[in-house]
C-alpha positions in Angstrom: 140.6 -17.0 -67.1 142.8 -14.5 -68.9 144.6 -17.3 -70.5 141.4 -18.6 -71.9 140.0 -15.2 -72.9 143.3 -14.2 -74.8 143.5 -17.6 -76.4 139.8 -17.2 -77.8 140.9 -13.8 -78.9 144.0 -15.2 -81.0 142.1 -18.3 -82.4 139.5 -15.6 -83.5 142.0 -13.7 -85.3 143.6 -16.6 -87.1 139.9 -17.8 -88.4 139.4 -14.4 -89.5 143.0 -14.2 -91.3 142.2 -17.6 -93.1 139.1 -16.0 -94.5 139.7 -12.4 -95.6 142.8 -11.5 -93.9 143.7 -10.9 -90.4 141.1 -8.4 -88.6 139.2 -7.8 -91.8 136.3 -10.2 -91.6 133.0 -8.4 -91.5 130.9 -10.9 -89.4 132.6 -11.7 -85.9 133.1 -15.3 -85.3 131.3 -17.1 -82.3 135.0 -17.3 -80.9 135.6 -13.6 -80.7 131.9 -13.2 -79.1 132.8 -15.8 -76.6 136.3 -13.9 -75.9 134.3 -10.6 -75.3 131.7 -12.0 -72.9 134.5 -13.7 -70.9 136.5 -10.6 -70.8 133.6 -8.4 -69.7 132.9 -10.9 -67.1 136.4 -11.4 -66.0 137.1 -7.8 -65.2 137.0 -6.9 -61.4 134.4 -4.6 -60.4 137.1 -2.1 -59.4 138.9 -2.2 -62.6 135.8 -2.1 -64.6 134.5 1.2 -62.9 138.0 2.8 -63.4 138.2 1.9 -67.2 134.5 3.3 -67.4 135.3 6.4 -65.8 138.5 7.2 -68.1 136.5 6.2 -71.3 133.9 8.6 -70.4 136.5 11.3 -69.9 138.0 10.4 -73.3 134.5 11.0 -75.0 135.2 13.9 -77.7 138.6 13.8 -77.0 138.5 15.9 -73.8 141.0 13.8 -72.0 143.6 14.3 -74.8 143.1 18.1 -74.8 143.4 18.3 -71.4 146.4 16.2 -71.3 147.8 18.5 -74.2 147.1 21.5 -72.0 149.1 19.9 -69.0 151.9 19.2 -71.4 152.3 22.7 -72.6 153.2 23.5 -69.0 156.3 21.1 -69.1 158.5 22.9 -71.2 159.6 22.6 -74.9 159.4 18.8 -74.8 156.0 19.1 -73.4 154.7 21.5 -75.9 156.2 19.3 -78.9 154.6 16.3 -77.2 151.3 18.3 -77.0 151.5 19.3 -80.8 152.4 15.9 -82.0 149.8 14.1 -79.6 147.0 16.3 -80.9 148.0 16.2 -84.7 148.3 12.2 -84.5 144.9 12.3 -82.5 143.1 14.1 -85.3 144.9 11.8 -88.1 143.8 8.7 -86.3 140.1 9.5 -85.6 140.0 10.6 -89.6 141.4 7.4 -90.7 139.6 4.9 -88.4 136.2 6.9 -88.7 136.4 7.5 -92.2 137.8 5.1 -94.9 138.5 2.0 -92.6 135.1 1.9 -91.0 134.0 2.3 -94.5 135.8 -0.5 -96.0 135.0 -3.0 -93.3 131.6 -2.1 -92.2 131.8 -4.9 -89.3 128.2 -5.2 -87.3 128.7 -3.9 -83.4 128.7 -6.8 -81.1 125.4 -8.9 -80.5 123.8 -12.2 -80.9 123.0 -14.8 -78.6 126.4 -15.2 -76.8 126.4 -11.7 -75.5 122.8 -11.8 -73.9 122.8 -10.3 -70.6 125.9 -8.4 -70.8 125.4 -4.8 -69.5 125.7 -2.2 -72.3 127.1 1.2 -71.6 125.9 4.2 -73.8 124.0 4.3 -77.1 125.3 1.9 -80.0 126.8 3.9 -82.6 125.6 3.2 -86.2 129.2 3.0 -87.5 131.2 0.0 -88.3 132.8 -1.7 -85.1 136.1 -2.4 -86.8 138.3 -0.6 -86.1 137.8 1.4 -82.7 138.2 4.9 -83.4 138.4 5.5 -79.6 141.3 3.0 -79.2 143.0 4.4 -82.2 143.0 8.1 -81.4 144.0 7.4 -77.7 146.8 5.5 -78.8 147.9 8.1 -81.3 147.8 10.6 -78.8 149.6 8.6 -76.2 152.3 7.3 -78.4 153.1 10.6 -80.3 153.4 12.6 -76.9 155.4 10.0 -75.2 158.1 10.0 -77.9 158.6 13.4 -77.5 158.4 13.5 -73.7 159.2 9.9 -72.3 158.2 10.7 -69.0 154.8 10.9 -69.4 154.5 7.5 -71.1 153.7 5.8 -67.8 150.5 7.8 -67.5 149.5 8.3 -71.0 149.9 4.7 -72.3 148.2 3.1 -69.4 145.1 5.7 -69.9 145.1 4.9 -73.7 144.8 1.2 -72.8 142.1 1.9 -70.4 140.0 3.9 -72.9 140.5 0.8 -75.4 139.3 -1.6 -72.3 136.4 0.8 -71.5 134.9 0.0 -75.5 135.2 -3.6 -74.8 133.6 -3.1 -71.2 130.9 -1.2 -72.7 130.1 -4.1 -75.2 130.3 -1.7 -78.0 133.5 -3.3 -79.6 135.0 -6.9 -80.2 138.4 -7.2 -78.9 139.9 -7.5 -82.2 138.6 -4.0 -83.0 140.2 -2.3 -79.9 143.5 -4.3 -80.5 143.4 -3.2 -84.3 142.7 0.1 -83.4 145.4 0.5 -80.9 147.9 -0.8 -83.3 146.9 1.6 -85.9 147.0 4.5 -83.4 150.4 3.6 -82.2 151.6 3.4 -85.8 150.0 6.9 -86.6 151.6 8.4 -83.2 155.2 7.2 -84.3 154.8 8.2 -88.2 153.4 11.5 -86.7 156.4 12.5 -84.6 158.7 11.1 -87.5 157.2 13.5 -89.8 157.2 16.5 -87.5 161.0 16.0 -86.7 161.7 15.7 -90.2 160.0 19.0 -90.9 161.9 20.6 -88.0 165.1 19.7 -89.7 164.3 20.8 -93.0 163.3 24.1 -91.4 166.8 24.7 -89.8 168.8 27.3 -91.6 171.9 25.7 -93.3 175.2 26.9 -92.8 
């Protein structure tokens, strides 16, 4: 089941790449809608319930603000991770919710292939691509984990759960969350790189 779902997602991405560039096609393909349906149906109930709870905790960035507060209690590296994580979170949310959604304007999941799937929460009026929840989650997780690698086994799975929760809620296509995760991870790494360069420049020269 998982192999078929992954194959359908990859096939959908290839079809989009042939049309307008990978993951930039405005209208989702039938293959992608089928992949979404299979993925939602294939999730074991305990996994589905778990990712839904984590996704709800991440609404409005609450999960990441609390994570940053905890990181601040873990010493200097933790504080750096918190600052970098929140900076990356804000940058990713602004980019994903602003110019990227405006450029793509992709419809939210719908159509006959998704009839009968339970939807969670209200349907946002913004573009489905990219998933801003996924982007901001991975931005925080990657930035904080680079600064403090010990927290990666907690933060990265939490970010993945947030992304999966958006698919589970039938609010995003699989490629929306994959793209959001990639964008967020890149922003997280770039944020840490930029902050480290800034700290080096601030050091007094001998």
